[in-house]
Backbone atoms as SQL, in Angstrom:
CREATE TABLE atoms (id INTEGER PRIMARY KEY, chain TEXT, resi INTEGER, resn TEXT, atom TEXT, x REAL, y REAL, z REAL);
INSERT INTO atoms VALUES
  (1, 'A', 1, 'UNK', 'N', 5.250, -24.938, -25.772),
  (2, 'A', 1, 'UNK', 'CA', 4.610, -23.933, -25.313),
  (3, 'A', 1, 'UNK', 'C', 4.098, -23.053, -26.260),
  (4, 'A', 2, 'UNK', 'N', 2.875, -22.922, -26.324),
  (5, 'A', 2, 'UNK', 'CA', 2.242, -21.959, -27.147),
  (6, 'A', 2, 'UNK', 'C', 2.414, -20.377, -27.037),
  (7, 'A', 3, 'UNK', 'N', 2.612, -19.460, -28.031),
  (8, 'A', 3, 'UNK', 'CA', 2.565, -18.007, -27.883),
  (9, 'A', 3, 'UNK', 'C', 1.620, -17.719, -26.598),
  (10, 'A', 4, 'UNK', 'N', 0.719, -18.037, -26.808),
  (11, 'A', 4, 'UNK', 'CA', -0.553, -17.537, -25.980),
  (12, 'A', 4, 'UNK', 'C', -0.359, -17.501, -24.407),
  (13, 'A', 5, 'UNK', 'N', 0.133, -19.383, -23.967),
  (14, 'A', 5, 'UNK', 'CA', 0.732, -19.870, -23.049),
  (15, 'A', 5, 'UNK', 'C', 1.687, -18.990, -22.408),
  (16, 'A', 6, 'UNK', 'N', 2.802, -18.353, -23.530),
  (17, 'A', 6, 'UNK', 'CA', 3.694, -17.897, -22.946),
  (18, 'A', 6, 'UNK', 'C', 3.515, -16.821, -22.639),
  (19, 'A', 7, 'UNK', 'N', 2.831, -16.095, -23.142),
  (20, 'A', 7, 'UNK', 'CA', 2.078, -14.567, -23.063),
  (21, 'A', 7, 'UNK', 'C', 1.436, -14.255, -21.322),
  (22, 'A', 8, 'UNK', 'N', 0.872, -15.145, -21.247),
  (23, 'A', 8, 'UNK', 'CA', -0.027, -15.836, -19.983),
  (24, 'A', 8, 'UNK', 'C', 0.907, -15.487, -18.473),
  (25, 'A', 9, 'UNK', 'N', 1.569, -16.869, -19.347),
  (26, 'A', 9, 'UNK', 'CA', 2.836, -16.912, -18.349),
  (27, 'A', 9, 'UNK', 'C', 4.146, -15.590, -17.756),
  (28, 'A', 10, 'UNK', 'N', 4.438, -14.511, -19.096),
  (29, 'A', 10, 'UNK', 'CA', 4.925, -13.674, -18.758),
  (30, 'A', 10, 'UNK', 'C', 4.193, -12.947, -17.954),
  (31, 'A', 11, 'UNK', 'N', 2.677, -12.522, -18.630),
  (32, 'A', 11, 'UNK', 'CA', 1.997, -11.590, -17.619),
  (33, 'A', 11, 'UNK', 'C', 1.464, -12.030, -15.884),
  (34, 'A', 12, 'UNK', 'N', 1.246, -13.605, -15.835),
  (35, 'A', 12, 'UNK', 'CA', 1.352, -13.670, -14.272),
  (36, 'A', 12, 'UNK', 'C', 2.597, -13.440, -13.553),
  (37, 'A', 13, 'UNK', 'N', 4.096, -13.403, -14.324),
  (38, 'A', 13, 'UNK', 'CA', 4.941, -13.301, -13.777),
  (39, 'A', 13, 'UNK', 'C', 5.351, -12.031, -13.005),
  (40, 'A', 14, 'UNK', 'N', 4.652, -11.182, -14.011),
  (41, 'A', 14, 'UNK', 'CA', 4.474, -9.824, -13.777),
  (42, 'A', 14, 'UNK', 'C', 3.952, -9.286, -12.788),
  (43, 'A', 15, 'UNK', 'N', 2.710, -10.120, -12.463),
  (44, 'A', 15, 'UNK', 'CA', 1.787, -9.118, -11.652),
  (45, 'A', 15, 'UNK', 'C', 1.793, -9.568, -10.352),
  (46, 'A', 16, 'UNK', 'N', 3.024, -10.966, -10.171),
  (47, 'A', 16, 'UNK', 'CA', 3.546, -11.580, -9.010),
  (48, 'A', 16, 'UNK', 'C', 4.178, -10.620, -8.670),
  (49, 'A', 17, 'UNK', 'N', 5.904, -10.107, -9.647),
  (50, 'A', 17, 'UNK', 'CA', 6.411, -9.657, -9.123),
  (51, 'A', 17, 'UNK', 'C', 5.992, -7.666, -8.527),
  (52, 'A', 18, 'UNK', 'N', 5.011, -7.494, -9.163),
  (53, 'A', 18, 'UNK', 'CA', 4.232, -6.122, -8.855),
  (54, 'A', 18, 'UNK', 'C', 3.800, -6.360, -7.017),
  (55, 'A', 19, 'UNK', 'N', 3.033, -7.294, -7.174),
  (56, 'A', 19, 'UNK', 'CA', 2.536, -7.913, -5.840),
  (57, 'A', 19, 'UNK', 'C', 3.476, -7.573, -4.601),
  (58, 'A', 20, 'UNK', 'N', 4.596, -8.555, -4.970),
  (59, 'A', 20, 'UNK', 'CA', 5.857, -8.379, -3.810),
  (60, 'A', 20, 'UNK', 'C', 6.081, -7.295, -3.414),
  (61, 'A', 21, 'UNK', 'N', 6.565, -6.545, -5.184),
  (62, 'A', 21, 'UNK', 'CA', 6.728, -4.909, -4.415),
  (63, 'A', 21, 'UNK', 'C', 5.832, -4.344, -3.507),
  (64, 'A', 22, 'UNK', 'N', 4.825, -4.952, -3.404),
  (65, 'A', 22, 'UNK', 'CA', 3.550, -3.891, -2.914),
  (66, 'A', 22, 'UNK', 'C', 3.679, -3.779, -1.208),
  (67, 'A', 23, 'UNK', 'N', 3.755, -5.428, -1.239),
  (68, 'A', 23, 'UNK', 'CA', 3.779, -6.189, -0.210),
  (69, 'A', 23, 'UNK', 'C', 5.163, -5.668, 0.774),
  (70, 'A', 24, 'UNK', 'N', 5.771, -5.616, -0.129),
  (71, 'A', 24, 'UNK', 'CA', 7.493, -5.322, 0.471),
  (72, 'A', 24, 'UNK', 'C', 7.231, -3.361, 1.076),
  (73, 'A', 25, 'UNK', 'N', 6.586, -2.853, 0.254),
  (74, 'A', 25, 'UNK', 'CA', 6.566, -1.441, 0.537),
  (75, 'A', 25, 'UNK', 'C', 5.703, -1.056, 1.933),
  (76, 'A', 26, 'UNK', 'N', 4.386, -1.819, 1.975),
  (77, 'A', 26, 'UNK', 'CA', 3.682, -1.635, 2.486),
  (78, 'A', 26, 'UNK', 'C', 4.285, -2.574, 4.489),
  (79, 'A', 27, 'UNK', 'N', 5.169, -3.396, 4.177),
  (80, 'A', 27, 'UNK', 'CA', 5.993, -3.952, 5.354),
  (81, 'A', 27, 'UNK', 'C', 7.080, -2.307, 5.556),
  (82, 'A', 28, 'UNK', 'N', 7.292, -2.286, 5.136),
  (83, 'A', 28, 'UNK', 'CA', 8.548, -0.843, 5.399),
  (84, 'A', 28, 'UNK', 'C', 7.775, -0.057, 6.246),
  (85, 'A', 29, 'UNK', 'N', 6.479, -0.042, 5.291),
  (86, 'A', 29, 'UNK', 'CA', 5.537, 1.180, 6.292),
  (87, 'A', 29, 'UNK', 'C', 5.088, 0.853, 7.879),
  (88, 'A', 30, 'UNK', 'N', 5.067, -0.287, 7.603),
  (89, 'A', 30, 'UNK', 'CA', 4.532, -0.710, 8.709),
  (90, 'A', 30, 'UNK', 'C', 5.669, -1.026, 9.905),
  (91, 'A', 31, 'UNK', 'N', 6.859, -0.952, 9.254),
  (92, 'A', 31, 'UNK', 'CA', 8.457, -0.848, 10.017),
  (93, 'A', 31, 'UNK', 'C', 8.545, 0.328, 10.616),
  (94, 'A', 32, 'UNK', 'N', 8.308, 1.163, 9.799),
  (95, 'A', 32, 'UNK', 'CA', 8.363, 2.542, 10.593),
  (96, 'A', 32, 'UNK', 'C', 7.865, 2.698, 11.470),
  (97, 'A', 33, 'UNK', 'N', 6.270, 2.738, 11.095),
  (98, 'A', 33, 'UNK', 'CA', 5.434, 2.719, 12.537),
  (99, 'A', 33, 'UNK', 'C', 5.304, 2.201, 13.525),
  (100, 'A', 34, 'UNK', 'N', 5.693, 0.898, 13.740),
  (101, 'A', 34, 'UNK', 'CA', 6.354, 0.209, 14.815),
  (102, 'A', 34, 'UNK', 'C', 7.159, 1.454, 15.479),
  (103, 'A', 35, 'UNK', 'N', 8.537, 1.354, 14.890),
  (104, 'A', 35, 'UNK', 'CA', 9.317, 2.380, 15.010),
  (105, 'A', 35, 'UNK', 'C', 9.460, 3.443, 15.692),
  (106, 'A', 36, 'UNK', 'N', 8.481, 4.238, 14.830),
  (107, 'A', 36, 'UNK', 'CA', 8.399, 5.844, 15.761),
  (108, 'A', 36, 'UNK', 'C', 7.738, 5.626, 16.985),
  (109, 'A', 37, 'UNK', 'N', 6.448, 4.914, 16.820),
  (110, 'A', 37, 'UNK', 'CA', 5.116, 4.646, 17.394),
  (111, 'A', 37, 'UNK', 'C', 4.769, 3.786, 18.513),
  (112, 'A', 38, 'UNK', 'N', 6.409, 2.773, 18.456),
  (113, 'A', 38, 'UNK', 'CA', 6.061, 1.963, 19.549),
  (114, 'A', 38, 'UNK', 'C', 5.065, 0.839, 19.895),
  (115, 'A', 39, 'UNK', 'N', 4.213, 0.429, 18.416),
  (116, 'A', 39, 'UNK', 'CA', 3.155, -0.076, 18.044),
  (117, 'A', 39, 'UNK', 'C', 3.561, -1.740, 17.158),
  (118, 'A', 40, 'UNK', 'N', 2.506, -2.337, 17.804),
  (119, 'A', 40, 'UNK', 'CA', 2.605, -4.230, 17.538),
  (120, 'A', 40, 'UNK', 'C', 2.526, -3.856, 15.751),
  (121, 'A', 41, 'UNK', 'N', 2.952, -5.179, 15.019),
  (122, 'A', 41, 'UNK', 'CA', 3.207, -4.789, 13.736),
  (123, 'A', 41, 'UNK', 'C', 1.184, -4.687, 13.202),
  (124, 'A', 42, 'UNK', 'N', 0.255, -5.756, 13.940),
  (125, 'A', 42, 'UNK', 'CA', -0.698, -5.601, 13.803),
  (126, 'A', 42, 'UNK', 'C', -1.440, -4.007, 13.902),
  (127, 'A', 43, 'UNK', 'N', -0.841, -3.138, 15.287),
  (128, 'A', 43, 'UNK', 'CA', -1.636, -2.187, 15.217),
  (129, 'A', 43, 'UNK', 'C', -0.914, -1.333, 14.152),
  (130, 'A', 44, 'UNK', 'N', 0.116, -1.438, 13.846),
  (131, 'A', 44, 'UNK', 'CA', 0.750, -0.554, 12.348),
  (132, 'A', 44, 'UNK', 'C', 0.068, -0.854, 11.347),
  (133, 'A', 45, 'UNK', 'N', -0.090, -2.114, 10.845),
  (134, 'A', 45, 'UNK', 'CA', -1.257, -2.338, 9.684),
  (135, 'A', 45, 'UNK', 'C', -2.732, -1.722, 9.936),
  (136, 'A', 46, 'UNK', 'N', -2.858, -2.169, 11.243),
  (137, 'A', 46, 'UNK', 'CA', -4.516, -1.125, 11.048),
  (138, 'A', 46, 'UNK', 'C', -4.558, -0.003, 10.653),
  (139, 'A', 47, 'UNK', 'N', -2.929, 0.980, 11.587),
  (140, 'A', 47, 'UNK', 'CA', -3.245, 2.175, 11.139),
  (141, 'A', 47, 'UNK', 'C', -3.154, 2.720, 9.505),
  (142, 'A', 48, 'UNK', 'N', -2.886, 1.633, 9.018),
  (143, 'A', 48, 'UNK', 'CA', -2.675, 2.050, 7.687),
  (144, 'A', 48, 'UNK', 'C', -3.730, 1.733, 6.842),
  (145, 'A', 49, 'UNK', 'N', -4.189, 0.570, 6.991),
  (146, 'A', 49, 'UNK', 'CA', -5.860, 0.423, 6.480),
  (147, 'A', 49, 'UNK', 'C', -6.624, 1.277, 7.157),
  (148, 'A', 50, 'UNK', 'N', -6.662, 1.910, 8.123),
  (149, 'A', 50, 'UNK', 'CA', -7.861, 2.908, 8.726),
  (150, 'A', 50, 'UNK', 'C', -7.576, 3.899, 7.778),
  (151, 'A', 51, 'UNK', 'N', -6.020, 4.596, 8.222),
  (152, 'A', 51, 'UNK', 'CA', -6.074, 5.619, 6.177),
  (153, 'A', 51, 'UNK', 'C', -6.601, 5.390, 5.247),
  (154, 'A', 52, 'UNK', 'N', -6.337, 4.055, 4.816),
  (155, 'A', 52, 'UNK', 'CA', -6.708, 3.710, 3.287),
  (156, 'A', 52, 'UNK', 'C', -8.307, 3.795, 3.388),
  (157, 'A', 53, 'UNK', 'N', -8.912, 3.428, 4.233),
  (158, 'A', 53, 'UNK', 'CA', -10.258, 3.266, 4.540),
  (159, 'A', 53, 'UNK', 'C', -10.950, 4.723, 4.513),
  (160, 'A', 54, 'UNK', 'N', -10.137, 5.482, 5.554),
  (161, 'A', 54, 'UNK', 'CA', -11.095, 6.443, 5.387),
  (162, 'A', 54, 'UNK', 'C', -10.448, 7.975, 4.469),
  (163, 'A', 55, 'UNK', 'N', -9.367, 7.564, 3.844),
  (164, 'A', 55, 'UNK', 'CA', -9.853, 8.894, 2.651),
  (165, 'A', 55, 'UNK', 'C', -9.446, 8.289, 1.241),
  (166, 'A', 56, 'UNK', 'N', -10.184, 6.812, 1.351),
  (167, 'A', 56, 'UNK', 'CA', -10.482, 6.052, 0.076),
  (168, 'A', 56, 'UNK', 'C', -9.462, 6.368, -0.829),
  (169, 'A', 57, 'UNK', 'N', -8.282, 5.389, -0.189),
  (170, 'A', 57, 'UNK', 'CA', -7.163, 5.866, -0.998),
  (171, 'A', 57, 'UNK', 'C', -6.038, 3.875, -0.886),
  (172, 'A', 58, 'UNK', 'N', -5.807, 3.369, -2.116),
  (173, 'A', 58, 'UNK', 'CA', -5.122, 2.097, -1.961),
  (174, 'A', 58, 'UNK', 'C', -4.457, 1.775, -0.840),
  (175, 'A', 59, 'UNK', 'N', -4.564, 0.907, 0.279),
  (176, 'A', 59, 'UNK', 'CA', -3.200, 1.031, 0.863),
  (177, 'A', 59, 'UNK', 'C', -1.939, 0.634, 0.515),
  (178, 'A', 60, 'UNK', 'N', -1.870, 0.252, -0.652),
  (179, 'A', 60, 'UNK', 'CA', -0.189, 0.533, -1.490),
  (180, 'A', 60, 'UNK', 'C', -0.067, 1.998, -1.477),
  (181, 'A', 61, 'UNK', 'N', -1.173, 2.711, -1.832),
  (182, 'A', 61, 'UNK', 'CA', -0.707, 4.334, -2.104),
  (183, 'A', 61, 'UNK', 'C', -0.704, 5.070, -1.213),
  (184, 'A', 62, 'UNK', 'N', -1.489, 4.665, 0.260),
  (185, 'A', 62, 'UNK', 'CA', -1.017, 4.931, 1.636),
  (186, 'A', 62, 'UNK', 'C', 0.643, 4.314, 2.151),
  (187, 'A', 63, 'UNK', 'N', 0.514, 3.632, 1.853),
  (188, 'A', 63, 'UNK', 'CA', 1.835, 2.645, 2.274),
  (189, 'A', 63, 'UNK', 'C', 3.405, 3.798, 1.355),
  (190, 'A', 64, 'UNK', 'N', 3.246, 4.063, 0.021),
  (191, 'A', 64, 'UNK', 'CA', 4.183, 5.016, -0.968),
  (192, 'A', 64, 'UNK', 'C', 4.182, 6.091, -0.271),
  (193, 'A', 65, 'UNK', 'N', 2.979, 6.537, 0.072),
  (194, 'A', 65, 'UNK', 'CA', 2.794, 8.643, 0.487),
  (195, 'A', 65, 'UNK', 'C', 3.828, 8.315, 1.839),
  (196, 'A', 66, 'UNK', 'N', 3.351, 7.368, 2.555),
  (197, 'A', 66, 'UNK', 'CA', 3.966, 7.562, 3.829),
  (198, 'A', 66, 'UNK', 'C', 4.962, 7.579, 3.650),
  (199, 'A', 67, 'UNK', 'N', 5.814, 6.823, 3.050),
  (200, 'A', 67, 'UNK', 'CA', 7.016, 6.109, 2.715),
  (201, 'A', 67, 'UNK', 'C', 7.729, 7.321, 2.139),
  (202, 'A', 68, 'UNK', 'N', 7.367, 8.318, 1.399),
  (203, 'A', 68, 'UNK', 'CA', 7.987, 9.069, 0.744),
  (204, 'A', 68, 'UNK', 'C', 7.785, 10.414, 1.134),
  (205, 'A', 69, 'UNK', 'N', 6.864, 10.835, 2.522),
  (206, 'A', 69, 'UNK', 'CA', 6.480, 12.411, 2.819),
  (207, 'A', 69, 'UNK', 'C', 6.815, 12.050, 4.274),
  (208, 'A', 70, 'UNK', 'N', 6.587, 10.970, 4.911),
  (209, 'A', 70, 'UNK', 'CA', 6.723, 10.793, 6.502),
  (210, 'A', 70, 'UNK', 'C', 4.762, 10.994, 6.524),
  (211, 'A', 71, 'UNK', 'N', 4.234, 10.915, 6.097),
  (212, 'A', 71, 'UNK', 'CA', 3.017, 11.703, 6.321),
  (213, 'A', 71, 'UNK', 'C', 1.806, 10.321, 6.327),
  (214, 'A', 72, 'UNK', 'N', 0.896, 10.361, 6.667),
  (215, 'A', 72, 'UNK', 'CA', -0.147, 9.735, 6.218),
  (216, 'A', 72, 'UNK', 'C', -1.621, 10.540, 5.568),
  (217, 'A', 73, 'UNK', 'N', -1.588, 10.098, 4.792),
  (218, 'A', 73, 'UNK', 'CA', -3.016, 10.825, 3.812),
  (219, 'A', 73, 'UNK', 'C', -4.040, 11.129, 4.921),
  (220, 'A', 74, 'UNK', 'N', -4.680, 12.288, 4.861),
  (221, 'A', 74, 'UNK', 'CA', -5.628, 12.055, 5.922),
  (222, 'A', 74, 'UNK', 'C', -7.451, 12.366, 4.532),
  (223, 'A', 75, 'UNK', 'N', -8.107, 11.722, 5.786),
  (224, 'A', 75, 'UNK', 'CA', -9.595, 11.870, 4.389),
  (225, 'A', 75, 'UNK', 'C', -9.836, 13.109, 4.065),
  (226, 'A', 76, 'UNK', 'N', -10.607, 12.965, 2.983),
  (227, 'A', 76, 'UNK', 'CA', -10.600, 14.583, 2.078),
  (228, 'A', 76, 'UNK', 'C', -11.384, 15.445, 3.465),
  (229, 'A', 77, 'UNK', 'N', -11.714, 16.841, 3.225),
  (230, 'A', 77, 'UNK', 'CA', -12.662, 17.751, 4.152),
  (231, 'A', 77, 'UNK', 'C', -13.831, 17.548, 3.054),
  (232, 'A', 78, 'UNK', 'N', -15.305, 17.546, 3.860),
  (233, 'A', 78, 'UNK', 'CA', -15.978, 17.804, 2.980),
  (234, 'A', 78, 'UNK', 'C', -16.194, 19.034, 1.934),
  (235, 'A', 79, 'UNK', 'N', -16.981, 18.609, 1.158),
  (236, 'A', 79, 'UNK', 'CA', -16.420, 19.788, -0.271),
  (237, 'A', 79, 'UNK', 'C', -15.835, 20.189, -1.133),
  (238, 'A', 80, 'UNK', 'N', -14.521, 19.320, -0.870),
  (239, 'A', 80, 'UNK', 'CA', -13.109, 19.540, -1.497),
  (240, 'A', 80, 'UNK', 'C', -13.543, 18.813, -3.080),
  (241, 'A', 81, 'UNK', 'N', -14.598, 18.287, -2.927),
  (242, 'A', 81, 'UNK', 'CA', -14.791, 16.962, -4.582),
  (243, 'A', 81, 'UNK', 'C', -14.152, 15.958, -4.675),
  (244, 'A', 82, 'UNK', 'N', -13.247, 15.692, -3.559),
  (245, 'A', 82, 'UNK', 'CA', -12.510, 14.367, -3.852),
  (246, 'A', 82, 'UNK', 'C', -13.193, 12.869, -3.986),
  (247, 'A', 83, 'UNK', 'N', -13.295, 11.968, -4.377),
  (248, 'A', 83, 'UNK', 'CA', -13.790, 10.942, -4.766),
  (249, 'A', 83, 'UNK', 'C', -12.910, 10.035, -4.145);
C-alpha cells in the first residue's frame, strides 16, 4: 500500500467514525424527545430537523445543544445579525 493510499484510508476511517458519532448523538436526542413528549421516532426526528432548518444550524449541532442544555435552539430574532 502506498503512503497516499494509506493516508486516504485513514482519512476515510476518521470520517466514518465522525459520522457514526454524529448519528449516535442525533439518535440520543431523538430518544429523549420521544420519552419527554411521547413522540414517535419519526416525529422526534422531524422536531430536530425543523429546529435545524428554522435556526439555520446543522442538525448535529441542534442535537448536541439539546443534549447539553435540554433546550432546542430557537431561530434568531430579526435584526440580531445572526446568519
